[in-house]
N, C-alpha and C positions, 0 to 999 in steps of 0.2 A: 194154486190151492183154492178150493171152494171156501167161501166165507159167508157167514150168516150173521144177522144181528143177534146180540146177546138176548137170550130169553130166560127169564127166571121161573117160567111155569112148566117147563118140560124136564125137570130134574128127575133122573132115575137113580135110586139109591139102593136097589136090591143087592148090588155087588158088594156093598160095604158090610153086609151082615149075613148073607147066605153062606151055607156050609161049603167048604172047598175040600178038594181031594189033595192029599199030600203029594201024589205023583204029579198032579197038575202044577203045584207050586214049584216043585223041583224042576220040571220042564220049562217053566217060565223064568225061573231065577237065573239059570245058567247063562242064557243069552243076555239077560238084563245086566248081570255082573260083568260080562264081557264088554258090553257097550258102555256101561258106566262103572269103571273100576272103583270109583270113590265110595260105592256102597259097601265095599269091604275094607274101607279105610280103618286102620287100627287106632288112629289118633282119638276117635270118639270113645271107644271102650277104655283106652288108657286114661283119658281125662276123667271118665266116670270112676275108674279105680282110684285115681289120685284124689278125687273129691271125697270118696268114701273113706279112704285112709286118713285124709285130713280131718274129716268130721269125727272119726273115731279117736284120733289123737287129741283133738281139741276137747272132746267130752271126757276122755280118760285123764288128760292133764288137769282139767278144771276140777274133776272129782278128787284127784290126788291132792291138789292144793287145798281143797275144802277139808279133806281129812286131816291134812297137816295143820291147818288153822284150828280145827277142833282139838287136836292134840295139844297145840300150844296154849289154847285157852284153858284146857284142863290142868296143864302142868306149869304154865308160865305165870309171870307176874306183870305188873305195870311196865317193867322195863322192856317187855316184848311188843309194845304197841307199834313201834316202827316196823318191826318184822311182819306183823300182821297186816299192816297197811300195804307193804310191798307184795305180800302173798295174795291179798285181795285184789290188787291191781292186775297181777299176772293171771289170776283165776278168771277175772272178768274178760281179759283179752282172749284167753284160751276158749272160754265159753262162747264168746261172740264169734270167734273164728270158726269154731265147730258148728254153730248154728248156721252160719253163712255157707259153709261147705256142704252141710247136709241139705240145705235148700237147693243148691246147685246140683247136687247129686240126684235128688228127686226129680228136679225139673228136666235134667238131661235124660234120665232113665225113662220118663213118661213119653218122650218123643223119639226114642231110639227106633231105628228101622229094622224090621225082621223080614225074611222072605215072604211070609204070609201077609204081612201088612202091605208090602210093596205089591204083591199080587192083587190084593183086594182094591187098592187105590188105582192100579193100572187098569183093571177091569171097569171100575167106576168111571175113570177118565174116558175110556173107549166108548162106554155106553152113553156118555154125554157130550161127545165130540170135543174132548179135551186132549191135549198132549200131556205126557207125564214125564218129569225128570226127577229122579230120586234125590240127587244132590249128595253131599253138600257142594254148592257152587257159589261163586262170588256174586255179590249183589251190586257190583260197581255200576251196572247199567241203570240202577235206581238211584240216580245221582243225588237227589235231595237228601236221601237217607244215608247214602254211602259217604257223604261229606261229614256225617256225624260220628263216624268211627268205622270199625272193621265190620262190614255187613256180610253175613253168610246166610244163604237160603237153602232150604231143604223142601222136598216134596212139592216141587214147582209144577203147577198146572196152568195151561193157557188154552182158551177156546179159539177155534178157527173163526174169529169174528172180524168184522170190518174195523172194529176199534180194538186197539191193543189193551188186553186185560190179562192180569196175572194174579193167580192165587198162590200163596207160599207161606211157609213157616219161616221165621227169621230168628237169628241170633245176632244182636248188635253189641259189639264191645266198644264202648265209648270211653274216651280218655279226656276228661275235662277236669280243670282245677288241679291237675297233678296226680290224680288217682284213677284207677280203672274201675269200670262198672259194666256189667253185662245185663242186657235186657233180652227176654225171651218172649215170643208171641207169634202171631200170624197176621197177615194182611191180604187184602185185595187191592191191587194197584191198577188204576185206569189211566191210560195216557190221553191227554187232551191235545187239541190242535193248536192251542196258544197258551201263553203264560197268564196266570191270574195272581192276584195278591195272596199273600200267605194268610190263610184263615184256618183256625183250629177249633173244632167242636169236641169238647171233652164230655163223654157220657157221664151222667150222674149215677147211673146204675150199671151193674155188670162188673166183671172182673177188671181191675185196673192195676197196672204195675206201680202201685204206690211206693213200694220199697226199692224199686230199681230204676225209677225215672231219673235220668241224669239232669234234665232241664225241663222247666215249665214256663209258659208265657207269663210275663209280668202282669200283675192284676190290674194295672192301669189301662191295659188294652182290652179289658172285658167289655162286651157290649150286651146289654140287657134287652131282650126282645119281648114283644107283646104276648099276651095270653099265658099259657102254661109251659111255654117252651123252656123257660129257665129251670123248670122242675125236672127236665129230661137231659138238657145239655147246657154246658157253659161255653159261650161263644167268645173267641178272642180274634181280634183283627187289628192290623197296624193302626196307630193313631192317625186320624184324618182320613181313614178309609171306611168309616162307619156307613156312609151313604152307599158305597160300593157293596158292602156286605149285605145291606138291605136289598139291593138290586139282585144279588145272587140268591139270597135266601128269602124269597117271597113267601107270603103266608101259605100257599099251597105246598111249597117245598118243606116248610117247617112242619106242616101237618103230616106229610109223608115220613119225615124223620121221626116224629113222635110215635107214629103208628107202627112203623116197620123197621126202623134202625135202632134196635135195642141192644145195649151192651157193646156197641162199637164206637170208638172215637172216629171222627171224620176229619180229615186234614186235606186242604188244598195247598199245594206248594209248587211253585213254578208251573210246569205243564203236566202235573200229576194230581190225581185224586186218590186218596187212600182211605180204606176202611180198615181200622186197626183194632186188634184185641190182644190182651195179654195172654190169652189162651191160643193154642194152635188152632188154625182154621182148616188146614188140610188134615182131616182126621177120619176115623171110621164111624163117626156119629152122624146119622142121617139128619137129626134135628139141627145140629150145628150147621150142616151144609144148607139146609132149607132156610135157616135164619140168615146166613150169609148171602144166599141168592136173593132173598127178599130185600135185604139191605141195599145191595147193588142195584137191583131192579127199581128200587124206589127213586133213584136219582139218575139212572142211566139215560132216560129220555129227557131229562132237564139240562143235560150237558150242552146241547145245541144252543140253548139260550145263553148259557154261561160263556160260550165261545164267541158270542157277539159282543162281549164286554170290551170296552176300550178304556185305557187310562188317560184321562184328559189332563193329567199333571205333567205329562211329558212335553218338552218344548217343541214348538213347530219347527220344521226344517224346510229349507228351500226345495221346491219341486224342480227336478232336473228337466231341462229343455234341450232338445236337439234340433230345433227349427232354425231356419235361416236367420242370420243376424244375431243369434244368441250370444256369440263370442263378443261381438262389438258392443252390445248392450251391457254385457257383463263387465267389459273393460270400462264402460262409462259409470260403473258403480250402481247400476240399477238392476242387478240380477234378481233381487227379491221381488221386483215389480213385474218381472217378465210373465210369470205364470202363477203368481200368488204363492201361498204357503201350504205345504202338505203336512197334515198332522202326523207327528211321529208315532202317535198311538196306533196308527194303522199297521205298524211293524210287529205288533203282537208282544211288545215289551211292557214291563212294569217299572214305574219310577222306583228309585233306590229305597225310599222309605217304606214302600209297600211290599218289597220282595221277601223280607223276613220279619217275623215277630221279634220283639225284644224279649230275651229269655232270662230267667233266674235259675238258681240251683234247685234241682228237684230233691225229693226225699232220699233217693238212692245215692246221689252224690254227697249229700250232707252226712248220711250214715257212713258212707265210705271214708269221708274225711275224719269223722269222729273216731271210727275204728283205727284209722292210721295214726291219729293223735294218741289214742289209748296205747297202741303198741309202743310208741316212742316214750310215752310217760311211764308205762309199766316197766319197760326196759331200764329207763333212767332211775326209777325208784329202786328197782332190784339191785342195780349196780351200786347205787349210793349207800344203800343200807346193807 
């Protein structure tokens, strides 16, 4: 396969917005559906229908309870206080559940695939030297994120580049602290040639999954950088890795981030670099694509410097020798003096403390736990009274 370096300046977006003929869409969609049967998967429409029904039931139930409470207030006396408390608790649970279901319904509906959308995206991919896979497909190959929950990718695009790069929309169902939470969004994932410490740059502006984030880095790992950088990003790195973060994020890299990476979180984890948004990134919006390409282009030529990083916290290991007399000297207990010590950092590994940030519960998980508690409390109050 012919490969080229990633180029952020040659983006062609006409296919995303120009008018298309219906017969061309039909002609395109039949072989696409035959090649990727998942585009006709009924589970997504069924899930949307379930979310809509759940939202409607929650809203109707909350309104019914509110009407009943109003009637009790008009007709009842002080002896009905306990019943009003129970009804209020149930109404709050129904309303919260309805709002949550409505949010999921809207979020899933805005990212649904149609033949015309697939046609436009496939033509855009062809015009820019990208492959296109409509999905949904498993994201297990993106191991750092797949370890966080059930990761599903849709509208996956990959350039024929010398470096592995992937654009995709994602749905991450995470199960932490005993409750489920689903995050939606999109990312660009760039594969690195060696592992790096876990570093997370959270954008101060742009859409953020504040209400669905399952986990966030502990604030003690925050590193404040010079200049105006803190006005654009909050940087987290493992404790004792501050010097390494400064090596990776030099002043020229920080300037590029501030100028061109707007609205994207940036995360380095293991041998992956991610540009993440709570919005879909594989869309029909030319401006969104241009912003994403500029964000990736801002750092793509700096990765070579990052890949020269070594973790000097790893212990040194004996260098292997196959020369004459090596066995005899090893038997004499002087194996380490044979050829000196070889730094283990050359193996491309990261010491244990630098592999992952220490995390705390995010807003999404806290809200999920509160909602779960309200369900139990509301049910208990209703049964008791």
